[in-house]
N, C-alpha and C positions, 0 to 999 in steps of 0.2 A: 451343407448343414452344420458341419463341424466349425467352419469359419464363421458362420452366423452366430453360433453359440459363443464362440471366442470373442466376437465383437460385442455381444450383449454383456458378457462378463467384464470386458474392458470398459464399457460405458458405466457399469455399476461401480467399478473400481474408481473411475474418474469422479463420479458423483460423490462417493463416500470420502474420497480425498478432499474434495472441495468443502464438503460439509464439516469435515474434521478441522480444516483450516479456518472456516467460518466460526466454528465453536471456540477455538483457541483465541481468535480475534475478539470475539464477544467477551470472553473471560478477561483478557488482558486490557481491553478498552472499556470495560463496563463503567468504570468511574468517570469516563469522559462523556458518557451518554447523558448523565445528569448535567443540568445547567452549571456552568462555571464561567468565570470572567477573567480577562486579562486586559491590559490597557486599550487594545484595539476594540474589544467588545464593550468596554466601559464607555468609550467615546461614541460608539454606535448607540448606546442606550441613552446618553444624556445630550448628544448633539444631533439635532435632526438633519442638519446640512452636512454631516460628516461623510455620508456616502458619496455625494457628488464632488466634494472638495478633496477627498482622499482616494478612494478606491478607483473612481473613473480617471482622475488626473494621473494617478500612479500607474495606470495601465492594467489594474486589476478589474477588468471589465466584467468577468463572470460573477465575481463577488458583488460588485456594485449592482449588477442587474438582479442578482438573487435577493439582495436586501431591498432594492427598489420595488420589486414585485411583491415581496413580503409586506412592505409598507402599504402598497396599494390594496392588498387583500386584508390589511389590518391584522397581520399575523405578528405576535410579539417577538422581539429579538430572542427572548429566552427559548421560545419554541423553535425558531429558525436555527438556533445554535444546536439544539438537540437533534433536529432533523438532519442537519449537516453532518453531525458526528455519526449518525446511523448510516448515512450514505458512505461516509469515510470508512467505516468498518467493512462495508460490502466491497468497496474498491480496493481496500487493503487486502482482503482475502483473494480477490481476483488477481491482484498483482503477484502475490505469493504463488498462486496456482499457475499463472502463466509462466513465471520464471521456473518453477519446478518442472512443468511439462517440457519446457525448452531444454533443460539440462538432463532430463531423465531419459532412460532407454528401456525398451521392452525386455531386454536381457538382464536388467539390473535385478539382483536378488533383494530380499527384504531389508537386509542391513544397509545396502547402498541406497535404497529408496528412502529409508528413514533419515540417513545422514544428508541426502540431497534435499529432503523436505525441510529439515532443521536449518540447513545452510541457506535455503531460499528464504525462509522466514526471517532469519537473522539479518540477511542482506537487505530485505525490504523494510522490516520494522525492528529498530534497535534503539538504544538510548539516545542516539543522535537525532532520530526522527520522531520521538515521542511528542515533541513540541508541536508537530503538525496538528495534533488533536486539541491543542490548547485554544485555538482561535475559532471565531464564528464561521470562518471559511474552511474548516477542516476537511469537509467532504470534497470541496473544490480542489484543495491542495493535493489530497490523496488521489483524486481523479487525474490530476496532472501527472502524478507519479505513475499511475497505472498506464496512462498513454505513453509515457517515456519508456517504460519497460516493454510495452507492446511494440513501440516503434523500433527499439533496439533489436527485438526478435525479428521483426520484418526486415530490418537492414542486414543483420549478420547471418541469419539462418534461412530466411525465405528469399533473400536478395530482391526484395520489392522496395526499391529506393524511393519512388514517388509517394507510395503509401506511407512509408516511414517518415519522409519529410513532412507530409501533411499532418500526421499524428503529432510530430514535434511542434509544429506551428500551433495546433489546437492546445497542446499541453502548455505552451508558452502563454497563450491567451488566458488559460485557467490560472496559472501562477508562474511568473518568470523564474522565481527562485528555485524551482524544482528541476530545471533543465539539465543540471549536472548529473541527475540520475540517468539520463539518456546516455551520457558519455561513459559513466562508470559501468552501466549494464552492458553497453555495446562492447567495451573492452573485455568484460568478464565472459560474455558469450563468444566473442571472437577467439579468446585464448582457449576456452573449453572446446570449441569446435575444431580448432587447429590441433589441439593435443587431446583428441577424443579418447584414444586408447589409454593414455596415461591417466586421464581424469577418472577412469573407471577403477583405478587401483587405490584403495584407501587403506592406510595403516592405522594402527591403534592410536597413534599420536593425533592423527587428524580426527578420529572419532572423539577422543577425549577433549580436544580443543573446541570442536563444534558443540558438543553436548554441554560443556562447562559454560561456553558463551551463552547458550540459551538459558541455562539454569541461572546464571548471573543476571540476565535480562529479566527473567520472570521474577527473581528476587527484588530487582530494582523497581519494577512496576508494582509489585505487591506492597513493598515498603512505602512507596509513594502514596498508594491508596490508603493504607492504614494510618499514615501520618496525617493525611488530609482529614480522615475521620476524627483523629484525636484533636485536631486544631479547631474543631467546631465547638 
């Protein structure tokens, strides 16, 4: 009975953790939910043959199929872009959650849990990866990132090489440019797994670095949002 209650509490904690990550993702990416355009999206809007000539030929099969089906169903590109961004937020949250659970431990105190959650978020979503949400295929790009992180976990921690290999292939089909995430995440998880005891010891400098990194990133996304509002 005691173990069952403990499992229920653990499930509630996991659910609350994911909902918190999702809430932060929505706040940070809210500006991307509205329709926006970049050269790729502009070409999709004005050139009807752009899908087959670019996305399929370049190997961006999932994006090409997504836009092709959208055209068949007469769904405007503006709507497809918003839908893609919404899925991107969900996959972003799942990526952060998977990474956080991979590096967390039941024995972690609240301070370590917070810093690992902040670190996971900054690793997955940072100023270098904000541009993923700029494109019509944002949801597909972030899906590829999620699959890369999941594949890295399967490889380094679960030792399921075939599944990891399959996930990487699917991620590459989604978006080839995201495959570097698999390498960096695998290295991170391998190092943390190898030095598990040392990774549990956080000093004030690491606290300060991680927190400041997240504050800077939030400031960056907030300023981008308000600058975009002012330019209208």
